[in-house]
PyMOL Python script that loads the backbone (N, CA, C, O; Angstrom):
from pymol import cmd

cmd.read_pdbstr("""\
ATOM      1  N   MET A   1      63.029 148.547  59.709  1.00  0.00           N
ATOM      2  CA  MET A   1      63.481 149.018  61.146  1.00  0.00           C
ATOM      3  C   MET A   1      62.487 149.249  61.931  1.00  0.00           C
ATOM      4  O   MET A   1      61.403 149.373  61.362  1.00  0.00           O
ATOM      5  N   GLN A   2      62.506 149.386  63.484  1.00  0.00           N
ATOM      6  CA  GLN A   2      61.402 149.466  64.219  1.00  0.00           C
ATOM      7  C   GLN A   2      61.152 150.712  64.910  1.00  0.00           C
ATOM      8  O   GLN A   2      62.048 150.990  65.707  1.00  0.00           O
ATOM      9  N   VAL A   3      60.157 151.588  64.843  1.00  0.00           N
ATOM     10  CA  VAL A   3      59.758 152.772  65.351  1.00  0.00           C
ATOM     11  C   VAL A   3      58.629 152.830  66.176  1.00  0.00           C
ATOM     12  O   VAL A   3      57.887 151.850  66.110  1.00  0.00           O
ATOM     13  N   ARG A   4      58.271 153.854  67.037  1.00  0.00           N
ATOM     14  CA  ARG A   4      57.476 153.903  68.032  1.00  0.00           C
ATOM     15  C   ARG A   4      56.225 155.035  67.505  1.00  0.00           C
ATOM     16  O   ARG A   4      56.544 156.146  67.081  1.00  0.00           O
ATOM     17  N   VAL A   5      54.993 154.656  67.583  1.00  0.00           N
ATOM     18  CA  VAL A   5      54.093 155.243  66.971  1.00  0.00           C
ATOM     19  C   VAL A   5      53.115 155.930  68.257  1.00  0.00           C
ATOM     20  O   VAL A   5      52.486 155.182  69.005  1.00  0.00           O
ATOM     21  N   ARG A   6      53.076 157.332  68.401  1.00  0.00           N
ATOM     22  CA  ARG A   6      51.851 157.754  69.152  1.00  0.00           C
ATOM     23  C   ARG A   6      51.113 158.449  68.533  1.00  0.00           C
ATOM     24  O   ARG A   6      51.425 159.029  67.493  1.00  0.00           O
ATOM     25  N   TYR A   7      49.761 158.503  69.212  1.00  0.00           N
ATOM     26  CA  TYR A   7      48.270 159.058  68.664  1.00  0.00           C
ATOM     27  C   TYR A   7      47.888 159.913  69.782  1.00  0.00           C
ATOM     28  O   TYR A   7      48.046 159.456  70.914  1.00  0.00           O
ATOM     29  N   PHE A   8      47.327 161.290  69.607  1.00  0.00           N
ATOM     30  CA  PHE A   8      46.916 161.989  70.825  1.00  0.00           C
ATOM     31  C   PHE A   8      45.916 162.309  70.292  1.00  0.00           C
ATOM     32  O   PHE A   8      45.784 162.445  69.076  1.00  0.00           O
ATOM     33  N   ALA A   9      44.664 162.555  71.529  1.00  0.00           N
ATOM     34  CA  ALA A   9      43.587 163.353  71.483  1.00  0.00           C
ATOM     35  C   ALA A   9      42.818 162.454  70.468  1.00  0.00           C
ATOM     36  O   ALA A   9      43.149 161.276  70.334  1.00  0.00           O
ATOM     37  N   ALA A  10      41.820 162.984  69.770  1.00  0.00           N
ATOM     38  CA  ALA A  10      40.940 162.395  68.930  1.00  0.00           C
ATOM     39  C   ALA A  10      41.542 161.168  68.130  1.00  0.00           C
ATOM     40  O   ALA A  10      40.847 160.190  67.857  1.00  0.00           O
ATOM     41  N   LEU A  11      42.896 161.276  67.763  1.00  0.00           N
ATOM     42  CA  LEU A  11      43.242 160.416  66.971  1.00  0.00           C
ATOM     43  C   LEU A  11      43.633 159.051  67.521  1.00  0.00           C
ATOM     44  O   LEU A  11      43.833 158.037  66.853  1.00  0.00           O
ATOM     45  N   ARG A  12      43.721 159.201  69.047  1.00  0.00           N
ATOM     46  CA  ARG A  12      44.053 157.961  69.946  1.00  0.00           C
ATOM     47  C   ARG A  12      42.498 157.271  69.864  1.00  0.00           C
ATOM     48  O   ARG A  12      42.277 156.081  69.644  1.00  0.00           O
ATOM     49  N   GLU A  13      41.499 158.310  70.094  1.00  0.00           N
ATOM     50  CA  GLU A  13      40.333 157.194  70.013  1.00  0.00           C
ATOM     51  C   GLU A  13      40.014 156.604  68.521  1.00  0.00           C
ATOM     52  O   GLU A  13      39.325 155.590  68.412  1.00  0.00           O
ATOM     53  N   ARG A  14      40.482 157.201  67.507  1.00  0.00           N
ATOM     54  CA  ARG A  14      39.952 156.611  66.072  1.00  0.00           C
ATOM     55  C   ARG A  14      40.874 155.739  65.973  1.00  0.00           C
ATOM     56  O   ARG A  14      40.334 154.740  65.499  1.00  0.00           O
ATOM     57  N   VAL A  15      42.042 155.526  66.162  1.00  0.00           N
ATOM     58  CA  VAL A  15      42.749 154.323  66.244  1.00  0.00           C
ATOM     59  C   VAL A  15      42.527 152.961  66.986  1.00  0.00           C
ATOM     60  O   VAL A  15      42.567 151.786  66.622  1.00  0.00           O
ATOM     61  N   GLY A  16      42.202 153.779  68.528  1.00  0.00           N
ATOM     62  CA  GLY A  16      41.666 152.863  69.231  1.00  0.00           C
ATOM     63  C   GLY A  16      43.489 152.431  70.442  1.00  0.00           C
ATOM     64  O   GLY A  16      43.590 151.462  71.195  1.00  0.00           O
ATOM     65  N   ARG A  17      44.251 153.180  70.275  1.00  0.00           N
ATOM     66  CA  ARG A  17      45.260 152.753  70.939  1.00  0.00           C
ATOM     67  C   ARG A  17      45.914 153.989  71.372  1.00  0.00           C
ATOM     68  O   ARG A  17      45.518 154.991  70.778  1.00  0.00           O
ATOM     69  N   ALA A  18      46.902 154.182  72.342  1.00  0.00           N
ATOM     70  CA  ALA A  18      47.535 155.193  72.320  1.00  0.00           C
ATOM     71  C   ALA A  18      48.905 155.424  71.835  1.00  0.00           C
ATOM     72  O   ALA A  18      49.287 156.542  71.490  1.00  0.00           O
ATOM     73  N   GLU A  19      49.742 154.234  71.804  1.00  0.00           N
ATOM     74  CA  GLU A  19      51.111 154.083  70.986  1.00  0.00           C
ATOM     75  C   GLU A  19      51.187 152.579  70.737  1.00  0.00           C
ATOM     76  O   GLU A  19      50.562 151.728  71.371  1.00  0.00           O
ATOM     77  N   GLU A  20      52.047 152.363  69.714  1.00  0.00           N
ATOM     78  CA  GLU A  20      52.756 151.174  69.484  1.00  0.00           C
ATOM     79  C   GLU A  20      54.040 151.316  69.002  1.00  0.00           C
ATOM     80  O   GLU A  20      54.677 152.351  68.806  1.00  0.00           O
ATOM     81  N   SER A  21      54.429 149.871  68.791  1.00  0.00           N
ATOM     82  CA  SER A  21      55.833 149.833  68.017  1.00  0.00           C
ATOM     83  C   SER A  21      55.551 149.256  66.764  1.00  0.00           C
ATOM     84  O   SER A  21      54.662 148.416  66.903  1.00  0.00           O
ATOM     85  N   ILE A  22      55.935 149.354  65.592  1.00  0.00           N
ATOM     86  CA  ILE A  22      55.535 148.656  64.303  1.00  0.00           C
ATOM     87  C   ILE A  22      57.019 148.777  63.682  1.00  0.00           C
ATOM     88  O   ILE A  22      57.820 149.693  63.869  1.00  0.00           O
ATOM     89  N   GLU A  23      57.195 147.501  62.815  1.00  0.00           N
ATOM     90  CA  GLU A  23      58.242 147.256  62.059  1.00  0.00           C
ATOM     91  C   GLU A  23      57.962 148.067  60.555  1.00  0.00           C
ATOM     92  O   GLU A  23      56.897 147.882  59.967  1.00  0.00           O
ATOM     93  N   VAL A  24      58.904 148.879  60.057  1.00  0.00           N
ATOM     94  CA  VAL A  24      58.399 149.557  58.994  1.00  0.00           C
ATOM     95  C   VAL A  24      59.804 149.812  57.644  1.00  0.00           C
ATOM     96  O   VAL A  24      60.798 150.371  58.109  1.00  0.00           O
ATOM     97  N   PRO A  25      59.871 149.515  56.414  1.00  0.00           N
ATOM     98  CA  PRO A  25      60.762 149.093  55.745  1.00  0.00           C
ATOM     99  C   PRO A  25      61.534 150.341  55.745  1.00  0.00           C
ATOM    100  O   PRO A  25      60.959 151.394  56.022  1.00  0.00           O
ATOM    101  N   ASP A  26      62.874 150.319  55.440  1.00  0.00           N
ATOM    102  CA  ASP A  26      63.937 151.613  55.278  1.00  0.00           C
ATOM    103  C   ASP A  26      63.335 152.281  54.455  1.00  0.00           C
ATOM    104  O   ASP A  26      62.660 151.870  53.511  1.00  0.00           O
ATOM    105  N   GLY A  27      63.652 153.856  54.921  1.00  0.00           N
ATOM    106  CA  GLY A  27      63.359 154.540  54.012  1.00  0.00           C
ATOM    107  C   GLY A  27      61.848 155.152  53.847  1.00  0.00           C
ATOM    108  O   GLY A  27      61.541 155.899  52.918  1.00  0.00           O
ATOM    109  N   CYS A  28      60.863 154.692  54.971  1.00  0.00           N
ATOM    110  CA  CYS A  28      59.917 154.829  55.444  1.00  0.00           C
ATOM    111  C   CYS A  28      59.715 156.359  55.777  1.00  0.00           C
ATOM    112  O   CYS A  28      60.460 156.749  56.677  1.00  0.00           O
ATOM    113  N   THR A  29      58.867 157.309  55.245  1.00  0.00           N
ATOM    114  CA  THR A  29      58.512 158.063  55.870  1.00  0.00           C
ATOM    115  C   THR A  29      57.437 158.328  56.792  1.00  0.00           C
ATOM    116  O   THR A  29      56.566 157.476  56.973  1.00  0.00           O
ATOM    117  N   ALA A  30      57.421 159.747  57.561  1.00  0.00           N
ATOM    118  CA  ALA A  30      56.120 159.492  58.708  1.00  0.00           C
ATOM    119  C   ALA A  30      55.044 159.198  58.014  1.00  0.00           C
ATOM    120  O   ALA A  30      54.516 158.106  58.225  1.00  0.00           O
ATOM    121  N   GLY A  31      54.497 160.062  57.071  1.00  0.00           N
ATOM    122  CA  GLY A  31      53.159 159.945  56.312  1.00  0.00           C
ATOM    123  C   GLY A  31      53.106 158.211  56.124  1.00  0.00           C
ATOM    124  O   GLY A  31      52.054 157.660  56.448  1.00  0.00           O
ATOM    125  N   GLU A  32      53.984 157.560  55.722  1.00  0.00           N
ATOM    126  CA  GLU A  32      54.109 156.151  55.055  1.00  0.00           C
ATOM    127  C   GLU A  32      53.838 155.187  56.841  1.00  0.00           C
ATOM    128  O   GLU A  32      53.223 154.122  56.883  1.00  0.00           O
ATOM    129  N   VAL A  33      54.394 155.808  58.013  1.00  0.00           N
ATOM    130  CA  VAL A  33      54.309 155.109  59.190  1.00  0.00           C
ATOM    131  C   VAL A  33      52.664 155.026  59.226  1.00  0.00           C
ATOM    132  O   VAL A  33      52.051 153.962  59.302  1.00  0.00           O
ATOM    133  N   TRP A  34      52.041 156.353  59.156  1.00  0.00           N
ATOM    134  CA  TRP A  34      50.508 155.874  59.862  1.00  0.00           C
ATOM    135  C   TRP A  34      49.938 154.966  58.830  1.00  0.00           C
ATOM    136  O   TRP A  34      49.203 154.090  59.287  1.00  0.00           O
ATOM    137  N   ARG A  35      50.140 154.979  57.322  1.00  0.00           N
ATOM    138  CA  ARG A  35      49.737 153.883  56.542  1.00  0.00           C
ATOM    139  C   ARG A  35      49.773 152.506  56.903  1.00  0.00           C
ATOM    140  O   ARG A  35      48.873 151.668  56.869  1.00  0.00           O
ATOM    141  N   GLN A  36      51.011 152.409  57.267  1.00  0.00           N
ATOM    142  CA  GLN A  36      51.546 151.416  58.047  1.00  0.00           C
ATOM    143  C   GLN A  36      51.071 150.858  59.058  1.00  0.00           C
ATOM    144  O   GLN A  36      51.122 149.631  59.144  1.00  0.00           O
ATOM    145  N   ALA A  37      50.572 151.536  59.931  1.00  0.00           N
ATOM    146  CA  ALA A  37      50.143 151.757  61.248  1.00  0.00           C
ATOM    147  C   ALA A  37      48.637 151.385  61.495  1.00  0.00           C
ATOM    148  O   ALA A  37      48.097 150.654  62.326  1.00  0.00           O
ATOM    149  N   THR A  38      48.052 152.331  60.234  1.00  0.00           N
ATOM    150  CA  THR A  38      46.747 152.150  60.542  1.00  0.00           C
ATOM    151  C   THR A  38      45.827 151.733  59.341  1.00  0.00           C
ATOM    152  O   THR A  38      44.599 151.798  59.305  1.00  0.00           O
ATOM    153  N   GLY A  39      46.729 151.269  58.313  1.00  0.00           N
ATOM    154  CA  GLY A  39      45.798 150.710  56.919  1.00  0.00           C
ATOM    155  C   GLY A  39      45.417 151.836  56.354  1.00  0.00           C
ATOM    156  O   GLY A  39      44.779 151.537  55.344  1.00  0.00           O
ATOM    157  N   GLY A  40      45.480 153.002  56.489  1.00  0.00           N
ATOM    158  CA  GLY A  40      44.599 154.139  55.431  1.00  0.00           C
ATOM    159  C   GLY A  40      45.443 155.406  55.555  1.00  0.00           C
ATOM    160  O   GLY A  40      46.365 155.568  56.355  1.00  0.00           O
ATOM    161  N   PRO A  41      45.020 156.238  54.694  1.00  0.00           N
ATOM    162  CA  PRO A  41      45.822 157.442  54.251  1.00  0.00           C
ATOM    163  C   PRO A  41      45.747 158.233  55.431  1.00  0.00           C
ATOM    164  O   PRO A  41      44.787 158.224  56.201  1.00  0.00           O
ATOM    165  N   LEU A  42      47.257 159.237  55.618  1.00  0.00           N
ATOM    166  CA  LEU A  42      46.959 160.032  57.140  1.00  0.00           C
ATOM    167  C   LEU A  42      45.986 161.040  56.122  1.00  0.00           C
ATOM    168  O   LEU A  42      46.002 161.293  54.917  1.00  0.00           O
ATOM    169  N   PRO A  43      45.020 161.527  57.439  1.00  0.00           N
ATOM    170  CA  PRO A  43      43.978 162.514  57.441  1.00  0.00           C
ATOM    171  C   PRO A  43      44.504 163.688  57.194  1.00  0.00           C
ATOM    172  O   PRO A  43      45.605 163.965  57.669  1.00  0.00           O
ATOM    173  N   GLU A  44      43.809 164.582  56.405  1.00  0.00           N
ATOM    174  CA  GLU A  44      44.316 165.718  55.977  1.00  0.00           C
ATOM    175  C   GLU A  44      44.555 166.689  57.450  1.00  0.00           C
ATOM    176  O   GLU A  44      43.828 166.378  58.394  1.00  0.00           O
ATOM    177  N   ASN A  45      45.383 167.655  57.627  1.00  0.00           N
ATOM    178  CA  ASN A  45      45.620 168.831  58.529  1.00  0.00           C
ATOM    179  C   ASN A  45      45.808 167.895  59.982  1.00  0.00           C
ATOM    180  O   ASN A  45      45.564 168.453  61.052  1.00  0.00           O
ATOM    181  N   VAL A  46      46.123 166.875  59.970  1.00  0.00           N
ATOM    182  CA  VAL A  46      46.949 165.872  60.909  1.00  0.00           C
ATOM    183  C   VAL A  46      48.616 166.271  61.089  1.00  0.00           C
ATOM    184  O   VAL A  46      49.457 166.076  60.212  1.00  0.00           O
ATOM    185  N   LEU A  47      48.899 166.899  62.490  1.00  0.00           N
ATOM    186  CA  LEU A  47      49.987 167.336  62.648  1.00  0.00           C
ATOM    187  C   LEU A  47      51.029 166.125  63.061  1.00  0.00           C
ATOM    188  O   LEU A  47      50.720 165.117  63.697  1.00  0.00           O
ATOM    189  N   VAL A  48      51.986 166.370  62.686  1.00  0.00           N
ATOM    190  CA  VAL A  48      53.126 165.294  62.512  1.00  0.00           C
ATOM    191  C   VAL A  48      54.394 165.569  63.218  1.00  0.00           C
ATOM    192  O   VAL A  48      54.976 166.598  62.874  1.00  0.00           O
ATOM    193  N   ALA A  49      55.059 164.670  64.357  1.00  0.00           N
ATOM    194  CA  ALA A  49      56.285 165.064  65.050  1.00  0.00           C
ATOM    195  C   ALA A  49      57.278 163.692  64.833  1.00  0.00           C
ATOM    196  O   ALA A  49      56.730 162.592  64.763  1.00  0.00           O
ATOM    197  N   VAL A  50      58.456 163.782  64.751  1.00  0.00           N
ATOM    198  CA  VAL A  50      59.255 162.758  64.806  1.00  0.00           C
ATOM    199  C   VAL A  50      60.246 163.436  65.691  1.00  0.00           C
ATOM    200  O   VAL A  50      60.930 164.414  65.390  1.00  0.00           O
ATOM    201  N   ASN A  51      60.233 162.693  66.990  1.00  0.00           N
ATOM    202  CA  ASN A  51      61.110 162.734  67.821  1.00  0.00           C
ATOM    203  C   ASN A  51      61.108 163.811  68.493  1.00  0.00           C
ATOM    204  O   ASN A  51      62.167 164.260  68.932  1.00  0.00           O
ATOM    205  N   MET A  52      59.847 164.469  68.713  1.00  0.00           N
ATOM    206  CA  MET A  52      59.133 165.645  69.240  1.00  0.00           C
ATOM    207  C   MET A  52      59.708 167.106  68.328  1.00  0.00           C
ATOM    208  O   MET A  52      59.951 168.237  68.750  1.00  0.00           O
ATOM    209  N   GLU A  53      59.761 166.771  67.510  1.00  0.00           N
ATOM    210  CA  GLU A  53      60.049 167.892  66.180  1.00  0.00           C
ATOM    211  C   GLU A  53      59.112 168.091  65.439  1.00  0.00           C
ATOM    212  O   GLU A  53      59.195 167.355  64.456  1.00  0.00           O
ATOM    213  N   TYR A  54      57.935 168.963  65.416  1.00  0.00           N
ATOM    214  CA  TYR A  54      57.146 168.944  64.288  1.00  0.00           C
ATOM    215  C   TYR A  54      57.889 168.870  62.862  1.00  0.00           C
ATOM    216  O   TYR A  54      58.959 169.428  62.619  1.00  0.00           O
ATOM    217  N   THR A  55      57.175 168.121  61.998  1.00  0.00           N
ATOM    218  CA  THR A  55      57.730 168.067  60.388  1.00  0.00           C
ATOM    219  C   THR A  55      56.486 167.763  59.710  1.00  0.00           C
ATOM    220  O   THR A  55      55.347 167.753  60.178  1.00  0.00           O
ATOM    221  N   GLY A  56      57.010 167.436  58.160  1.00  0.00           N
ATOM    222  CA  GLY A  56      56.063 167.242  57.410  1.00  0.00           C
ATOM    223  C   GLY A  56      55.936 165.937  57.391  1.00  0.00           C
ATOM    224  O   GLY A  56      56.922 165.355  57.842  1.00  0.00           O
ATOM    225  N   PRO A  57      54.834 165.076  56.929  1.00  0.00           N
ATOM    226  CA  PRO A  57      54.849 163.736  56.360  1.00  0.00           C
ATOM    227  C   PRO A  57      55.700 162.823  55.802  1.00  0.00           C
ATOM    228  O   PRO A  57      55.947 161.628  55.965  1.00  0.00           O
ATOM    229  N   ASP A  58      56.351 164.341  54.601  1.00  0.00           N
ATOM    230  CA  ASP A  58      57.148 163.282  53.941  1.00  0.00           C
ATOM    231  C   ASP A  58      58.620 163.210  54.729  1.00  0.00           C
ATOM    232  O   ASP A  58      59.385 162.566  54.012  1.00  0.00           O
ATOM    233  N   ARG A  59      59.143 163.556  55.701  1.00  0.00           N
ATOM    234  CA  ARG A  59      60.100 163.123  56.431  1.00  0.00           C
ATOM    235  C   ARG A  59      60.821 161.934  56.833  1.00  0.00           C
ATOM    236  O   ARG A  59      60.692 161.685  58.032  1.00  0.00           O
ATOM    237  N   PRO A  60      61.216 161.494  56.474  1.00  0.00           N
ATOM    238  CA  PRO A  60      62.111 160.072  56.393  1.00  0.00           C
ATOM    239  C   PRO A  60      62.388 159.717  58.190  1.00  0.00           C
ATOM    240  O   PRO A  60      62.616 160.522  59.093  1.00  0.00           O
ATOM    241  N   VAL A  61      62.296 158.613  58.233  1.00  0.00           N
ATOM    242  CA  VAL A  61      62.601 158.067  59.941  1.00  0.00           C
ATOM    243  C   VAL A  61      63.493 156.950  59.842  1.00  0.00           C
ATOM    244  O   VAL A  61      63.703 156.121  58.956  1.00  0.00           O
ATOM    245  N   ALA A  62      63.931 157.137  60.914  1.00  0.00           N
ATOM    246  CA  ALA A  62      65.106 155.807  61.580  1.00  0.00           C
ATOM    247  C   ALA A  62      64.890 155.061  61.975  1.00  0.00           C
ATOM    248  O   ALA A  62      63.664 154.958  62.014  1.00  0.00           O
ATOM    249  N   ASP A  63      65.543 153.992  62.554  1.00  0.00           N
ATOM    250  CA  ASP A  63      65.319 153.080  63.170  1.00  0.00           C
ATOM    251  C   ASP A  63      65.341 153.583  64.704  1.00  0.00           C
ATOM    252  O   ASP A  63      66.194 154.394  65.065  1.00  0.00           O
ATOM    253  N   GLY A  64      64.615 153.200  65.370  1.00  0.00           N
ATOM    254  CA  GLY A  64      64.342 153.848  66.738  1.00  0.00           C
ATOM    255  C   GLY A  64      63.431 155.129  66.946  1.00  0.00           C
ATOM    256  O   GLY A  64      63.099 155.415  68.096  1.00  0.00           O
ATOM    257  N   ASP A  65      63.051 155.842  65.978  1.00  0.00           N
ATOM    258  CA  ASP A  65      62.390 157.310  66.090  1.00  0.00           C
ATOM    259  C   ASP A  65      61.015 156.905  66.777  1.00  0.00           C
ATOM    260  O   ASP A  65      60.442 155.821  66.884  1.00  0.00           O
ATOM    261  N   GLU A  66      60.722 158.124  67.182  1.00  0.00           N
ATOM    262  CA  GLU A  66      59.454 158.075  67.644  1.00  0.00           C
ATOM    263  C   GLU A  66      58.254 158.854  67.093  1.00  0.00           C
ATOM    264  O   GLU A  66      58.364 160.068  67.263  1.00  0.00           O
ATOM    265  N   VAL A  67      57.216 158.482  66.520  1.00  0.00           N
ATOM    266  CA  VAL A  67      56.567 159.466  65.616  1.00  0.00           C
ATOM    267  C   VAL A  67      55.143 159.405  66.053  1.00  0.00           C
ATOM    268  O   VAL A  67      54.419 158.418  66.191  1.00  0.00           O
ATOM    269  N   ALA A  68      54.857 160.865  66.271  1.00  0.00           N
ATOM    270  CA  ALA A  68      53.482 161.283  66.817  1.00  0.00           C
ATOM    271  C   ALA A  68      52.559 161.587  65.727  1.00  0.00           C
ATOM    272  O   ALA A  68      53.002 161.701  64.585  1.00  0.00           O
ATOM    273  N   PHE A  69      51.564 161.699  65.926  1.00  0.00           N
ATOM    274  CA  PHE A  69      50.382 162.159  65.251  1.00  0.00           C
ATOM    275  C   PHE A  69      49.399 163.140  65.833  1.00  0.00           C
ATOM    276  O   PHE A  69      49.107 162.704  66.946  1.00  0.00           O
ATOM    277  N   PHE A  70      48.820 164.149  65.621  1.00  0.00           N
ATOM    278  CA  PHE A  70      48.302 165.107  66.520  1.00  0.00           C
ATOM    279  C   PHE A  70      46.879 165.980  65.697  1.00  0.00           C
ATOM    280  O   PHE A  70      46.959 166.650  64.668  1.00  0.00           O
ATOM    281  N   PRO A  71      45.441 165.670  66.647  1.00  0.00           N
ATOM    282  CA  PRO A  71      44.639 166.261  65.255  1.00  0.00           C
ATOM    283  C   PRO A  71      44.959 167.904  65.374  1.00  0.00           C
ATOM    284  O   PRO A  71      45.541 168.520  66.267  1.00  0.00           O
ATOM    285  N   PRO A  72      44.464 168.284  64.354  1.00  0.00           N
ATOM    286  CA  PRO A  72      44.430 170.073  64.178  1.00  0.00           C
ATOM    287  C   PRO A  72      43.962 170.491  65.484  1.00  0.00           C
ATOM    288  O   PRO A  72      43.079 170.009  66.193  1.00  0.00           O
ATOM    289  N   VAL A  73      44.842 171.629  65.689  1.00  0.00           N
ATOM    290  CA  VAL A  73      44.119 172.004  67.187  1.00  0.00           C
ATOM    291  C   VAL A  73      43.869 173.877  66.217  1.00  0.00           C
ATOM    292  O   VAL A  73      44.349 174.554  65.309  1.00  0.00           O
ATOM    293  N   THR A  74      42.790 173.891  67.265  1.00  0.00           N
ATOM    294  CA  THR A  74      41.809 175.110  67.236  1.00  0.00           C
ATOM    295  C   THR A  74      42.315 175.895  68.349  1.00  0.00           C
ATOM    296  O   THR A  74      43.146 175.470  69.153  1.00  0.00           O
ATOM    297  N   GLY A  75      41.751 177.144  68.377  1.00  0.00           N
ATOM    298  CA  GLY A  75      42.033 178.025  69.968  1.00  0.00           C
ATOM    299  C   GLY A  75      40.870 178.609  69.990  1.00  0.00           C
ATOM    300  O   GLY A  75      40.079 178.451  69.061  1.00  0.00           O
ATOM    301  N   GLY A  76      40.671 179.153  70.749  1.00  0.00           N
ATOM    302  CA  GLY A  76      39.955 180.131  71.260  1.00  0.00           C
ATOM    303  C   GLY A  76      39.875 181.232  72.277  1.00  0.00           C
ATOM    304  O   GLY A  76      38.868 181.937  72.346  1.00  0.00           O
TER     305      GLY A  76
END
""", "prot")
cmd.dss("prot")
cmd.show_as("cartoon", "prot")
cmd.util.cbc("prot")
cmd.orient("prot")
């Protein structure tokens, strides 16, 4: 199945792209999408959203979903 992956702020700089579409197996989770797209484990404290709704990395994704990754947010 095909998912759209978006990276924001420092994560965009880290992976070297803002977005991409990738093929993932059925039953894939949002955290596994990161691993498939980047080749490494999901960094600690990264925020995950599926279809513009914040969620955990264990949320299953479906064909056509948008999965977004955000660095930890700090305020001041």
